[in-house]
C-alpha positions as CSV (number, residue, x, y, z in Angstrom):
1,M,81.1,72.7,28.8
2,T,79.5,69.0,28.5
3,I,75.7,69.7,27.4
4,G,73.4,66.6,27.7
5,Q,72.9,63.2,28.7
6,R,73.1,61.2,25.6
7,T,72.4,57.1,25.9
8,T,71.8,55.0,22.7
9,T,70.2,51.9,22.9
10,E,69.6,49.1,20.1
11,V,66.6,47.2,20.4
12,S,64.4,45.0,18.2
13,V,61.8,45.7,15.6
14,H,59.2,44.3,17.9
15,A,60.3,46.1,21.0
16,L,60.5,49.7,19.5
17,H,56.5,50.0,20.2
18,Q,56.8,49.3,24.0
19,N,60.4,51.1,24.5
20,A,58.9,54.4,23.0
21,A,55.6,54.5,24.8
22,L,57.5,53.9,27.9
23,L,59.9,57.0,27.1
24,L,56.7,59.2,25.6
25,A,55.0,58.3,29.3
26,N,57.8,59.1,31.3
27,G,57.5,62.9,29.6
28,C,59.9,62.6,26.7
29,R,59.2,63.9,23.0
30,L,59.9,62.5,19.7
31,A,62.6,65.2,18.3
32,A,63.7,63.0,15.2
33,V,63.6,59.8,13.5
34,A,66.7,59.8,10.9
35,G,67.1,56.7,8.7
36,Y,70.6,55.4,7.2
37,D,71.7,53.0,4.9
38,D,74.4,51.1,6.1
39,R,74.7,49.5,2.6
40,D,74.7,45.7,4.6
41,S,71.5,46.9,6.5
42,L,69.1,49.9,7.1
43,R,69.1,51.8,10.2
44,V,66.4,53.6,11.9
45,V,67.5,55.6,14.9
46,Y,64.2,57.4,16.8
47,V,65.6,60.6,19.2
48,F,63.7,61.2,22.2
49,T,64.3,64.2,24.3
50,S,63.3,66.2,28.2
51,G,64.3,68.1,30.5
52,S,65.2,69.9,32.5
53,P,67.7,67.5,33.5
54,D,69.1,68.0,29.8
55,L,68.1,64.1,28.8
56,R,68.6,62.8,25.3
57,R,67.6,59.0,24.5
58,E,68.2,57.3,21.1
59,L,66.9,53.8,20.1
60,V,68.4,52.1,17.3
61,V,66.6,49.7,15.3
62,R,68.2,47.7,12.5
63,L,66.4,46.3,9.2
64,S,67.2,44.1,6.1
65,V,67.7,46.1,3.0
66,D,65.4,43.9,1.2
67,N,62.2,43.8,3.4
68,P,62.5,47.4,5.6
69,V,59.5,47.5,8.0
70,V,59.0,49.0,11.1
71,P,55.7,48.9,13.9
72,T,54.1,52.6,13.3
73,L,54.6,54.7,16.3
74,S,51.4,56.9,14.9
75,D,49.1,55.6,17.7
76,L,51.5,57.1,20.3
77,S,52.9,60.4,18.8
78,F,51.5,62.6,15.6
79,S,54.7,63.9,14.8
80,A,56.0,60.2,14.5
81,S,53.3,59.5,12.1
82,R,55.0,62.6,9.5
83,F,58.4,60.8,10.4
84,E,57.7,57.6,9.0
85,R,56.2,59.0,5.9
86,E,59.2,61.0,5.5
87,L,61.0,57.6,6.0
88,H,59.3,56.0,3.7
89,D,59.8,58.5,0.9
90,N,63.3,58.2,1.2
91,F,64.3,55.1,2.0
92,A,61.5,52.8,1.0
93,I,61.0,52.1,4.7
94,V,57.4,50.9,5.4
95,P,55.8,51.9,8.9
96,L,53.8,48.7,9.3
97,D,49.7,49.5,9.8
98,H,50.3,53.3,9.3
99,P,47.0,54.7,9.1
100,F,47.8,57.3,6.3
101,L,50.8,56.2,4.1
102,R,50.7,58.4,1.2
103,P,53.9,60.5,0.1
104,L,54.5,63.6,2.1
105,V,58.2,64.6,0.8
106,R,57.6,63.3,-2.2
107,H,56.0,65.1,-5.3
108,Q,53.9,63.1,-7.8
109,H,56.3,64.2,-10.5
110,W,59.1,62.0,-8.7
111,P,59.8,58.6,-10.7
112,D,58.5,55.3,-8.9
113,G,60.9,53.0,-7.0
114,W,63.6,55.9,-6.8
115,Y,64.5,56.6,-2.9
116,P,67.4,59.3,-2.7
117,L,68.8,58.7,0.7
118,R,69.1,55.1,-0.5
119,E,73.2,54.2,-1.1
120,G,74.0,53.6,-4.8
121,V,71.1,55.1,-6.2
122,G,72.9,57.9,-8.4
123,A,71.5,60.6,-10.1
124,M,67.7,61.4,-10.4
125,P,65.8,59.5,-13.6
126,E,63.8,61.9,-15.3
127,A,60.7,63.0,-14.1
128,R,57.1,61.5,-14.6
129,V,55.0,63.5,-17.3
130,D,52.3,60.8,-16.5
131,A,51.9,62.0,-12.9
132,E,48.1,62.6,-11.3
133,P,47.4,65.5,-9.5
134,Y,48.0,65.4,-5.7
135,P,45.2,63.9,-4.2
136,F,44.4,66.8,-1.8
137,I,41.2,66.0,0.8
138,Q,37.9,67.0,-0.5
139,V,35.0,68.3,1.7
140,A,32.2,68.2,0.1
141,G,28.5,69.4,1.0
142,S,26.1,72.4,-0.3
143,G,27.9,75.4,-0.7
144,V,31.1,73.8,-0.3
145,Y,34.0,75.1,-2.9
146,E,37.7,74.6,-3.6
147,I,40.1,78.0,-3.3
148,P,44.1,77.1,-4.6
149,V,46.8,79.1,-3.9
150,G,50.2,78.8,-4.9
151,P,52.7,77.4,-5.3
152,V,54.0,80.6,-6.6
153,H,52.9,83.7,-4.7
154,A,53.0,87.2,-5.0
155,G,55.7,89.3,-3.5
156,M,59.4,87.6,-1.5
157,I,57.6,84.6,-0.3
158,E,59.0,80.9,-1.4
159,P,56.2,78.7,-2.9
160,G,53.7,76.3,-1.1
161,H,50.4,75.3,-2.2
162,F,47.3,76.0,0.2
163,R,44.3,74.4,-0.8
164,F,41.2,75.9,0.7
165,S,37.6,74.3,1.4
166,V,35.2,76.9,1.9
167,V,31.3,77.7,2.4
168,G,31.1,81.7,1.9
169,E,33.9,83.0,3.3
170,T,34.5,80.8,6.0
171,I,37.5,77.7,5.7
172,L,36.3,74.3,6.5
173,K,39.2,72.8,5.7
174,M,42.7,74.4,4.7
175,T,45.5,72.1,3.3
176,A,49.4,72.9,2.7
177,R,51.4,71.5,0.0
178,L,55.1,71.9,0.8
179,W,58.1,70.6,-0.6
180,F,58.4,72.7,-3.8
181,V,61.9,74.1,-2.2
182,H,63.7,70.7,-1.3
183,R,67.1,70.5,-2.2
184,G,68.6,67.5,-0.8
185,I,70.3,69.3,2.1
186,E,71.4,65.8,4.4
187,R,72.8,64.4,0.4
188,M,74.3,67.4,0.2
189,F,75.8,66.7,3.4
190,Q,77.2,63.0,3.0
191,G,81.1,63.2,2.1
192,A,81.6,66.8,2.8
193,S,84.2,68.3,5.3
194,I,83.4,69.3,8.9
195,D,84.0,73.1,7.5
196,D,82.1,72.4,4.0
197,G,79.1,70.9,6.3
198,L,79.1,74.3,8.3
199,E,78.4,76.7,5.2
200,I,75.6,74.2,4.3
201,A,74.3,74.8,7.6
202,Y,74.5,78.7,7.8
203,R,72.2,78.6,4.4
204,I,69.5,76.2,5.7
205,S,67.4,79.0,6.1
206,G,68.8,82.0,5.7
207,D,67.1,83.7,8.8
208,T,68.2,81.3,11.2
209,A,72.1,81.2,10.3
210,V,72.5,81.2,13.7
211,G,70.3,78.6,14.9
212,H,71.4,76.4,12.2
213,S,74.7,76.7,12.6
214,L,74.9,76.8,16.4
215,A,72.9,72.9,16.4
216,Y,75.5,71.6,13.5
217,C,78.5,72.4,15.7
218,L,77.6,71.3,18.8
219,A,76.7,67.8,16.7
220,V,79.9,67.8,16.0
221,E,81.7,68.8,18.8
222,E,80.2,66.1,20.8
223,A,80.7,63.5,17.6
224,M,85.0,64.9,17.8
225,G,85.2,65.2,21.8
226,I,85.6,68.8,21.6
227,E,84.9,70.4,25.1
228,V,83.6,73.8,24.6
229,S,84.2,76.6,27.2
230,N,81.4,78.2,29.3
231,E,82.7,81.5,28.0
232,A,82.3,80.4,24.5
233,M,78.5,79.1,24.7
234,A,77.8,82.6,26.6
235,L,79.2,84.3,23.4
236,R,77.1,82.1,21.1
237,S,73.9,82.6,23.1
238,V,74.6,86.1,22.8
239,L,74.7,85.3,18.8
240,L,71.3,83.6,19.1
241,E,69.4,86.3,20.6
242,M,70.5,88.9,18.5
243,E,68.9,86.8,15.7
244,R,65.7,86.4,17.7
245,L,65.5,90.0,18.4
246,Y,65.7,90.9,14.4
247,N,63.5,88.4,13.4
248,H,60.7,89.0,15.7
249,V,60.6,93.0,15.5
250,G,60.4,91.9,11.6
251,D,57.2,89.9,12.7
252,I,55.7,92.2,14.9
253,G,55.9,95.0,12.2
254,G,55.1,92.4,9.3
255,L,51.3,91.5,11.4
256,C,50.4,95.0,11.8
257,N,51.2,95.7,8.2
258,D,49.0,92.7,7.1
259,V,45.9,94.9,8.8
260,S,47.1,97.8,6.8
261,Y,48.4,99.7,9.7
262,G,51.6,100.3,7.6
263,I,52.7,103.5,10.3
264,A,54.2,100.5,12.9
265,N,55.2,98.2,10.1
266,A,57.9,101.3,8.9
267,R,58.7,102.2,12.8
268,A,59.1,97.9,13.1
269,L,61.6,98.2,10.0
270,V,63.9,100.9,11.8
271,I,64.5,99.1,14.6
272,R,65.4,95.8,12.4
273,E,68.0,97.7,10.3
274,R,69.3,99.2,13.3
275,L,69.5,95.5,14.5
276,L,71.1,94.5,11.5
277,R,73.9,97.0,11.5
278,I,75.1,95.9,14.8
279,N,74.9,92.6,13.7
280,E,77.3,93.1,11.0
281,R,79.7,95.3,13.4
282,M,79.3,92.0,15.4
283,T,80.1,89.5,13.3
284,G,81.1,91.1,9.8
285,H,77.8,89.9,8.6
286,R,73.9,91.4,8.9
287,L,72.8,88.1,9.0
288,L,75.3,86.9,11.8
289,R,76.8,84.1,9.8
290,G,80.9,83.4,9.8
291,S,81.0,83.8,13.8
292,I,80.7,80.5,14.5
293,S,82.7,77.7,14.0
294,V,83.6,73.9,15.2
295,G,85.3,74.3,18.7
296,A,85.5,78.2,18.5
297,T,83.3,81.6,18.2
298,S,84.7,84.9,16.8
299,L,83.0,88.3,17.5
300,R,84.6,91.8,16.5
301,S,82.3,93.6,19.1
302,L,79.6,93.2,21.6
303,P,76.6,95.7,21.7
304,S,76.8,98.4,24.2
305,S,74.7,99.1,27.1
306,T,73.5,102.5,26.0
307,E,72.3,101.2,22.3
308,L,70.4,98.5,24.0
309,I,68.6,100.6,26.0
310,E,67.5,103.1,23.1
311,I,66.3,99.7,21.2
312,A,64.1,98.8,24.2
313,E,62.7,102.2,24.2
314,S,62.0,102.6,20.7
315,F,60.5,99.3,21.0
316,D,58.2,99.8,23.7
317,E,56.9,103.1,21.3
318,L,56.3,100.5,18.6
319,V,54.1,98.4,20.8
320,A,52.3,101.0,22.6
321,L,51.3,102.0,18.8
322,A,50.2,99.0,17.6
323,R,48.2,98.2,20.8
324,S,46.4,101.8,21.0
325,N,45.2,100.9,17.8
326,S,41.3,99.2,17.6
327,T,41.7,97.9,14.0
328,V,45.0,96.0,14.9
329,V,43.3,94.6,18.4
330,D,39.8,93.7,16.5
331,R,41.8,91.6,13.6
332,F,44.2,89.8,16.2
333,E,42.0,88.9,19.2
334,G,40.5,85.4,18.6
335,T,41.8,85.4,14.9
336,A,43.1,81.6,14.0
337,A,43.3,80.6,17.7
338,L,45.6,77.0,18.4
339,S,44.5,75.4,21.7
340,A,46.7,74.3,24.1
341,T,45.6,70.8,23.5
342,D,46.0,70.8,20.0
343,A,49.4,72.7,20.1
344,L,50.2,69.5,22.4
345,A,49.0,66.8,20.2
346,I,50.7,68.2,16.7
347,G,54.0,68.6,18.7
348,T,54.2,71.7,17.9
349,L,57.9,74.4,19.1
350,G,59.0,77.6,19.6
351,V,56.9,80.4,19.7
352,L,53.3,78.6,18.1
353,S,53.4,76.1,21.6
354,R,54.3,78.9,24.1
355,A,51.7,81.2,22.4
356,S,49.0,78.4,23.0
357,G,50.3,78.1,27.3
358,V,52.7,74.9,26.4
359,R,55.5,75.7,28.2
360,F,58.2,74.3,26.3
361,D,62.1,75.8,25.7
362,A,65.2,74.3,24.7
363,R,66.7,77.3,26.8
364,E,65.4,75.9,29.3
365,S,65.2,72.4,29.1
366,H,68.7,72.2,26.8
367,S,70.8,75.6,28.5
368,L,73.8,76.0,26.4
369,F,75.9,77.3,29.2
370,E,75.9,77.3,33.0
371,S,74.7,80.9,34.6
372,D,73.5,81.9,38.1
373,R,70.8,83.0,36.6
374,Q,67.8,80.5,35.6
375,F,65.9,80.9,32.4
376,V,62.4,81.3,32.4
377,P,60.2,81.2,29.1
378,V,57.5,83.4,28.0
379,V,54.5,82.1,28.1
380,H,51.1,83.5,26.9
381,E,47.6,81.6,26.9
382,G,45.1,82.2,24.1
383,G,47.0,81.0,21.1
384,D,45.5,83.2,18.9
385,V,47.0,86.0,16.9
386,M,47.0,88.2,19.5
387,A,48.8,86.0,22.0
388,R,51.3,85.4,19.1
389,F,52.0,89.1,18.9
390,N,52.1,89.3,22.6
391,Q,54.6,86.0,22.8
392,R,56.8,87.9,20.4
393,V,56.7,91.0,22.3
394,G,57.5,88.9,25.8
395,E,60.4,87.2,24.3
396,F,61.6,90.2,22.5
397,H,62.4,91.8,26.2
398,A,63.9,88.5,27.4
399,S,66.3,88.4,24.4
400,L,67.1,91.7,25.0
401,D,67.7,91.4,28.9
402,I,70.1,88.1,28.0
403,V,71.8,90.4,25.7
404,R,72.6,93.1,28.1
405,Q,73.6,90.8,30.8
406,L,76.3,88.8,28.9
407,S,77.7,91.6,27.1
408,G,78.3,93.2,30.7
409,E,80.1,90.4,31.7
410,A,83.8,91.1,29.9
411,L,83.5,88.5,27.7
412,G,86.3,87.6,25.9
413,L,85.6,88.2,21.6
414,Q,87.5,85.1,21.0
415,E,86.9,82.0,22.0
416,R,88.8,78.5,21.1
417,S,88.4,74.8,22.6
418,A,90.4,72.0,22.3
419,T,89.6,68.4,22.2
420,G,88.5,67.3,25.6
421,R,86.6,64.1,25.6
422,Q,86.7,60.9,23.9
423,P,85.4,61.0,20.1
424,V,82.0,58.7,19.5
425,N,82.0,59.5,15.8
426,S,78.2,60.8,16.6
427,G,76.8,64.1,18.0
428,L,73.4,65.6,18.5
429,G,72.9,69.3,18.7
430,I,69.8,71.1,20.4
431,V,69.2,75.3,20.3
432,E,66.2,76.9,20.6
433,G,66.1,79.0,17.3
434,W,64.0,82.2,17.2
435,R,61.2,79.8,15.3
436,G,61.4,76.9,18.0
437,T,64.0,74.3,18.9
438,I,66.5,73.1,16.0
439,L,68.2,70.2,16.1
440,H,70.8,68.4,14.2
441,R,72.3,64.9,14.3
442,I,75.5,64.3,12.7
443,E,77.4,61.0,12.2
444,L,81.4,60.9,11.3
445,G,83.0,58.6,8.8
446,A,86.4,57.0,9.2
447,D,88.2,60.0,7.5
448,G,86.5,62.6,9.2
449,S,83.9,64.0,6.9
450,I,80.1,63.7,7.5
451,S,78.9,60.3,6.7
452,R,75.2,61.1,7.4
453,A,73.7,64.5,8.6
454,R,69.8,64.9,9.6
455,T,68.4,68.0,10.6
456,I,65.1,69.5,12.2
457,D,63.8,72.6,11.4
458,P,60.7,73.8,14.0
459,S,58.8,74.3,11.1
460,F,58.4,70.7,10.1
461,F,56.6,70.4,13.6
462,N,54.5,73.6,13.0
463,W,53.4,73.8,9.5
464,P,50.5,70.8,10.4
465,A,48.9,73.3,13.3
466,L,48.5,76.2,11.0
467,S,45.6,73.9,9.0
468,I,44.2,73.2,12.8
469,A,44.6,76.8,14.1
470,L,42.5,78.2,10.3
471,D,39.7,76.2,11.0
472,D,36.7,78.7,11.3
473,T,38.7,81.6,10.2
474,I,37.9,83.3,7.3
475,V,39.7,83.6,3.9
476,P,40.8,87.1,4.4
477,D,42.4,86.5,7.2
478,F,44.6,83.5,6.1
479,P,47.5,85.8,5.3
480,L,47.2,87.5,9.0
481,A,47.2,83.8,10.3
482,N,49.9,82.4,8.0
483,K,52.2,86.0,9.3
484,S,51.5,84.9,12.7
485,F,52.8,81.5,12.2
486,N,55.3,82.4,9.7
487,L,57.1,79.1,9.1
488,S,60.0,78.7,7.0
489,Y,59.4,76.7,3.5
490,A,63.2,75.9,3.1
491,G,63.5,75.2,6.8
492,N,60.8,72.3,6.3
493,D,61.6,71.6,2.7
494,L,65.3,70.9,2.7
């Protein structure tokens, strides 16, 4: 099955802004910006997507190595402003007239003049020992004080620093400082074989093994000209929904636990454990690793209709229990609301955006397989913790329906494809992961290895929205609000 229609157009630096503005005005979203060091020049690829129908547009600009400058697109897109800061940190590409060009990926201890994705940079030099503290935005005024939290937290949580400016218990401003677990994932991909690249993709964000591995395989398959059967794509969709199921029920339990309703969390964990055991039976791995590879999908079994019905019944009992508790309702309703206007302006994705009334789901816009059934996204309004709770409930039921339908259609458990199209040496994979839309862009070298990989996890788009949603929220509600977003540190930090 051929997915999407991708066109690549090289434009001059001077024409970039005009072309980007036209694509955005016609309903496209800026899905990714990727830098490339071609040794004799630098190259920037701007990826715009829209659907349905599934359309992918790439604008390419070439820059001199000595003076790499592009016009900023920050006046057109908030997401562009962050992509440009990342480009500057990794490639020393300067977005001209950027309004807020301070480091995004780079921490202050990184050595000056060292840009990790430029060719020939070598190993990282010694870290700076005289670095100044990170310049957090300071809020002044009578009664304002700061609360620093992290980057090391209690419990099993990844590192991130949160700086609160507070009056009493009310949050005026929260700034998040991330990239404490920056692992150089995109550099790891460079020079890797296709198989080794897949192993990296499976481990980008542990709870999203299917989402990232599938986006990676779709990109490589396009680059290599591999035509994947509709049956293989349907199997992949089953895996994608199984990943959504165990994560969503875990979040629903976690939200209840954050307001001290432990019995609901205990019941959620029982359902989650049952799903993880089904995962292991299906693929040999509780987190569904190893089931998807380039040109192939391999399962050991599919869930039975009986166990899916039992899971649905247990889940409905859990949701009814949670909604019947007055503490749950009081704490969830009206807390950390994100408006549809803000969600659109920030460029949020997935559960977060749909809970604020924004209808965007890659399962609809960038469908994986042909089906007689049209996928209809679950969308809620309100944008508060309750809306995000209800969004997960609705998506859990929708995912169960998809798994039940596809599992009952006598799909073969082993699907393998052969080369069917002309190789183009670059490819784009777009998948609706359980947090939101995942994108991988892959370029292959002459020897068939990966010459460059660009990875976008939805958390990159969604982290800035947490600060907006926390305005006028009280400090004790931060853990609840943060859990209702449940963003990936590893997926963001890469």
